[in-house]
N, C-alpha and C positions, 0 to 999 in steps of 0.2 A: 504493500500500500504506500502510495506517495505521501509525503508530509503535507500538513496544512500550512498555508501561507498566512502568517500573522504579522507581516511586515508593516502593514498600514496602521497598526494599533498604537504604536509609540512613534511620534514624529521624529524625523532626523533633524539635526542641526549641526552647523559648522562648529567643530571643536575649538577652532581658533577664534571664536567670538570674543569680542572685547570684554574683558572681565571687569566686574565691579566688586567692591569689597563685600563679601558675603557675610550674612549674619551667622552667629554661632548656630551650628546644626542641633536643633532640639528634637527633631523627629527620630525616634528610636525604632519605630515600627510602622508598617503600612497596613491599615485596615481595609477591608473590602470596599467600604463606602468611599475611600480615597481614590478608587479607580473608576468611579462614575464620571461621566463626561463633564459635569458641571462642578466637579470638586477642584479646590485650589491646587492640590498636588498633581492631579492628572493634567491640568492646564499647563503646569511647568515642566512636566516629565518629557525628557528627550533621550535619544540615543545618538552617539557620534555618527556623523554622516558617512564615515568610512567603515562602520560596523557591518559585519556580514548580515545577509538577509535573515530575518527571523522566520525561517521556514525549514527547521531541522526536525521538528517533532511531528510524529504521526498522530492520527486520531486516538489511538489507545493511550499513548503517553500523555496526551493533553487531558483526556478524561480521567486517567489514573491520578494525575497531579491535582486536578480540581477536587477529586474525591479525597485525596490525602490532606489537602488544605482544610476541607470541611470536616474531616475526621480529627483534626487537631494533631496530625502527625508532625514529627520534626522535619522542618524544611530549612535548607541552608540559607543563610542571610543574603539579602540583596546588597550589592556594593554600589554606592552612589557617589557622585562628585558634584558639589555645588559651584557652578560657575558664576553665580550671582543672579542673572535673569532666568537661568534654567537649571534643572536638576538632571544630570546625565546618569544613565545606567552604565556602570563600568562592567558589572557582572550581574546576570539575572534577567536579561531581556526576555528570554523564552518563558521563564517562570511568571514574570509580571504580565507578559502578553497572553499567556494561557488564562490567567484570572481576568484580565480585561476582556478577553474574548467571551468568557462566561458572563460577565457583567453586561456587556453590550450586545451579546448574541451575534457576534461577528467573528466567524472562524475563517475568514478569507473571502466572504461574499456579502457582508453586511454593508451598512451605510458608509462607514469609514473606508472600507476596502473599495467600494464602488467609486467613492470620491477620489481615492488614491490612484487606483488603476484605470479608472475610466471604463472604456469599452474593452480594455485589454485583459480582462480576467479570462483566462483559458477555461474551457469547459471542464478540464480535469481538475482545476483548482476549485471550481464550484461544486463538483461532485465530492471531492474530499471534504470540503467545508460542510456539506450536508451530512455526510457520513459521521463527521465529528460531532455535529450538533445532535444528531439522533442518538449517538452513543452516550454523550454527556446527559442528555435528557433522560435516557433510560437508566443511567447509573445514579444520578443525583437530582435530576430535575433542573429547571432553569433558574436563573437569578430572580427573574420576575415571579416565579412560583414562591420563592422564599420571602420576597418582600410582601407578597400577597398574604402569605401565611401569618406574618406578624400582625397584620391588620384584620385578619379574618380567622382567628385561631380555632374556631369551632367548625370551620368549613373545609379544612385541609387534612390530609393524612398525618398521623402522629409523627411519623419519621421525618417528614419535611419540617414540621413545626419545631421539633427538637433541634434540628440542624439550624433552622432560622434563628432560634434563640441564642445559639452559640456564636453566630456571626458577629455579634457585638463585641465579643472578646477575642476572636481569632485575628491573628495578624502575622505578617512576615517581618522578621527582624531586619534591621538596616545597619550596615557598617558604612563609614564614610572614608573616602580618600581625601587626605589633607594635602594641600599644595597647589601649585600652578598647573597650567595646561600641560606642560611637559611631563610633570609627575603623574597627572591623570592618564595621559596617553601611554606612558611607560607601564603603568599599572594595568591598563586595559590589555596590552599585548602579553604581558607576563601572565595574567590570570587566564586569558583565553587560550593559552597554549598548554594548559595543564589538564584539568579534568576531561573536558571535551575539546580536543584540539581543533583549531580552525582547519577546514578543508584546504588542501594545497592550493587549489585554484583561488579560493577566497583569500588566502594569505597573499598570493601574487597580486590580486586585485587591490587588497588593502594597501600594500606597500607601493603600488604604482597607481593609486587612485586618481591622481591628477594628470595621468598620461593618456595618450590617444587610444592605445589598444584597450586599456581598462574601461575608459569612458565609452568607447564604441561597443564593447562587449555588453556592458550594463544596459546600454540603450537598446540593442538588438534583442537581448534576453526578454525584456518587458515591452517590446514593440513600441518604444518611445514613451511609455507611461511609467507610473510609479514615481519613486523619488528621483528628482532631477539632479543627478550628480554633476550635470553640466550647467547648473543655474547661474554660475558666476559669469558666463559668457554673455555677449550681447544678445538681445532678443532674436534678431534675425538668424544668428548662428544656432541658438537653442532650437528654433523652429526647423532649421535645416537638418540638424541632428535627429530630431524626432521624426521628421518626414522620411528620411532615408532609412533610418533604423526600422520603422514600421514596414517599409517596402521590402527590405531584406527579410524581416521576420515572416512576412506573408509568403515570400517566395520559397523559403526553406522549410517552413512548418505548416503549410497549408496543402492539403486538408489535414485534419487532425488524425493522428495514428490511432486506429481502433484495433484492439487485440481481443481474441485471435483475429488474424488478418483474413478478411472475407472478400476483399476487393483489391485490384491492382492500382487503385487510385491512392497513392501513398506519398507521404511527405519526404522530401529530399534528405532532411536532417533528423529524421526519426521523431521521437516524442519531444514535444515542446516544453514539457513540464516534468523534468526528472533531475536526479542529483548530478548527472553527468552533462546536462545540456549546456551549462555555462562554460564548462571546460572545453567542450567542442567548439562553441562560438569563439572563445578566445583563441583557440588553436587555429581556426579558420582565418581569423583576422591577422594573426601573426604570420601565418604562412603566406597569405596574399600580399602582405605589406613588408615581407622580408625582415621580420623582427625576430632576431635570434634570442634576445632576452629583453624583458621590459626594463631592466636596470640600465640599459644603454639609451633608452629614450629620455628626452627632455620633458619637463613639465609643459603641458599645453595650456598656455595662459589666455589664449583667445578663442580656442575651439576650432581654429582653421585646420590644424593637423588631424583632429578627430574627424572632421568632415572629410578630409582627404582620405583617411583610412576607410571611412564608411563608403565613399564613392568608389574606391578601388575594390572593396569587397562586393558592392552591388554589381559592378561591371562583371566580375567573375561569376557570381551566382546567377546573373541574368543569362550568361552563356550556357550554364549548366541546365537551368530550368526557367520556367516562366513564359510570359507572352511577348517579351521584348523581341524585336526583329533579329537580334544577334543570337537568340537562344537556339541551342542544339536540341533542346528537349530530351536530354538524356533520361531514360526511364528509370525511376528509382528501383523498381523490381529487378531490373537487369544489373544495375551497378552497385546498389547500396544495401541489398537484403540477401540473407543466406537462403539456401533452398528450403529451409524450415521456416522462413519468414522472420528471422531475427535481424534486427538492424545492425549494420556494421559501420560504425563511425570512421574507422580507419580507411575504409574504401572511399568515403567522401573526401577525406584529406588527400588521398592518392589522386582522385579525379581533379581536385582543385589544383594540385601541382601539375598534373598532366595538361590541363587547360592553360595554365601559365606557360608551360613549355610550348604548346601549340601557338600561343600568341608570339612568343619570342622567335619561333622558327617559321611563322606564317604557314602553318601546317593545316589549317582548317579545311581548305579545299581538298587536300589529299585525304584527310580523315573522312570527309563526307563521301568521297568516291569509294573508300574501302570499308565504310562503316558496317555494311551488311555482314561481311565476313568477320569483322572484328567482334561484333555483338553476338553473332552466331557461336563463335568460339567461347565467349564468356558465358553464354547461357548453357552451352553443352558441358563446359568444364567448370561450373561454379564451385565445385569442391576444391579446385586449386586455390582460389581466393580464400576459402574458408580455412584450408590447411595453413596458408600463410598467416592468417589472422590468429589461428590457434598457436602457431609456433613463434611468431614475432610479437614484440610488445605492441600494445595498443597505443593509439594517439599519435603524437608527433614523432615518437621514436619507432613507430611501426609501419608508417604509410609507405616508406620508400620501396620495400620489396614488392608491394602491390603495384606501385607506379612503374617499376621496372618490368614487371610481368606485362602490364598493359602496353608499354613501349615495345616490348619484344613481339607481342601479338600484332601490334600495329605494323611493325616492319614486315612481319611474315604476310600479313594481309596485303600489304603494298606489293610485295614480290609476287603473290598470287594474282593480284589485279593486273600487274604489268605482263605477267605470263599469258593471261587470258587475252589481253590486247594483242600480244605478239602472235598468238595462235589464230586470231581472227583476221590478221593482215594477209 
């Protein structure tokens, strides 16, 4: 089961916001009423703009955590930092977001999420949200049920009434990070690399958060919606980033992948909502834009480099698929899925590099002439690619053997084509 996306529930803010002298921290615990939308605490609550997306917990983990809170079980303290105007979550965003989701009945498809993601909420995200909502309701009931129980004690089940009465005294303990923004950021990275390490891709994105490849990947992942990591750019550049990112997202993730596969109408890049999707997008961007390491990129201060990266990416994916006049219309079932219907991201990276090679060598006309034999071979011997996938490493370190296979088959197809022409003369 895919995780629920709770990223909209705690707003993001620039960690470098101008600080004011903070009052002494007197809050030692967060009660459930502090997480209602009109509470003073919720109004001030933020997470760093570079923090990973709050989308690691699945429906069962969210429902189990809410039940643990309502049962009065021991829950680790939330770690906060007071910048002055805002209170940042240094550790505990998932815990807080799970409780906020319960309070607001928003598990990735509610009012806040709709405002945050706009029309960009994937169907998969909506499905997981509803599964989570149903599971929580079955396990403990809704927050509205508990508020109703206090006001109508003779009209509700005894179990809900008992839990509702406990809510006044239940709370999550708070610890505070003391110091300036550098101390707070250092604490964030230190804490978040311990109990639940940040995913390798997220860590790359966090460290290169102001660079073109990271910004482009974030934009494509959410089809130009969600938190605007590019908000510091001029309005026209923001709009351009969102426009191109949405176009790329639609090309590679439409139609939605349904499993088990019952149709050949398949997306180029597989599932648009999975734990590996962001890694694939970042790899595609880096491959197309010849980025060996994000460390070698400079900070994009205007958005121009991000736009350039997106335009380069769009050009290649338009050749691979879509309705653009330059499109080869490479069929996903032929190139990117195994005989058993399993998506193979490494094959997409191989084709991306192959298309770049075609551009460099001006090889498109030749490929079109020999394409029939080329694709016939790939279809007949799909197991070759699968064996390479099984043997080689996946991702950026495993696409080269597949690309080399395609190049070999292409050369042989050309030889066969030239032989056929010679025989006909």
